[in-house]
C-alpha positions as CSV (number, residue, x, y, z in Angstrom):
1,M,-4.8,1.8,-1.9
2,T,-1.8,-0.4,-2.7
3,S,-1.7,-3.0,-5.5
4,V,-2.1,-6.6,-4.5
5,P,-0.2,-9.2,-6.6
6,S,-2.1,-12.1,-8.0
7,S,-5.5,-10.4,-7.7
8,L,-8.3,-10.3,-10.3
9,I,-10.8,-7.5,-10.1
10,I,-13.6,-7.3,-12.6
11,G,-15.7,-4.2,-12.9
12,R,-15.2,-0.6,-11.7
13,I,-14.2,0.2,-8.1
14,V,-16.2,3.2,-6.9
15,G,-15.1,3.0,-3.2
16,V,-12.9,1.2,-0.8
17,H,-13.2,0.3,2.9
18,V,-11.7,-2.5,4.9
19,R,-11.6,-3.1,8.7
20,P,-8.0,-3.3,9.9
21,E,-8.3,-6.9,11.1
22,A,-9.6,-7.9,7.6
23,M,-6.6,-6.5,5.8
24,R,-4.5,-9.2,4.4
25,Q,-1.0,-9.3,5.9
26,S,2.0,-11.1,4.2
27,D,3.2,-12.5,7.6
28,A,-0.2,-13.6,8.9
29,D,-1.9,-17.0,8.5
30,D,-4.6,-16.8,5.7
31,Q,-6.8,-19.5,7.3
32,E,-7.0,-17.7,10.6
33,M,-7.8,-14.4,8.9
34,I,-10.6,-16.1,6.9
35,F,-12.0,-17.7,10.1
36,E,-11.8,-14.4,12.1
37,T,-13.2,-12.2,9.2
38,P,-15.2,-14.5,6.8
39,L,-15.3,-13.8,3.1
40,L,-18.6,-13.6,1.3
41,A,-19.3,-15.9,-1.7
42,Y,-22.0,-15.1,-4.2
43,L,-24.2,-18.1,-5.0
44,H,-26.4,-17.9,-8.1
45,P,-29.2,-16.8,-8.2
46,G,-29.1,-13.8,-5.8
47,R,-27.7,-15.6,-2.7
48,F,-24.6,-15.3,-0.6
49,S,-22.8,-17.3,2.1
50,P,-19.9,-16.6,4.5
51,V,-16.8,-18.6,3.9
52,K,-15.1,-19.5,7.3
53,R,-13.3,-22.7,6.4
54,T,-11.1,-23.4,3.3
55,F,-8.7,-26.1,2.2
56,S,-5.5,-26.0,0.2
57,F,-4.9,-28.1,-3.0
58,P,-4.7,-31.0,-3.7
59,F,-8.2,-32.0,-2.7
60,V,-8.4,-34.2,0.4
61,A,-11.3,-36.2,1.7
62,V,-12.9,-34.4,4.7
63,D,-15.4,-36.1,7.0
64,E,-18.0,-33.5,7.9
65,G,-20.0,-36.0,10.0
């Protein structure tokens, strides 16, 4: 496993597995990778949700309707 700059890992890693298409590539578009292989976000208490759409800073108004 190679080190990834600007990453924060809390806890102890006991195993590693990643699908090749989910591996972050320096020359690939992050937004497309997130859409194709969604991340999971933990929502307290005891829930999770896939993240398929993200936005860069600064915040912008988005019409979801």
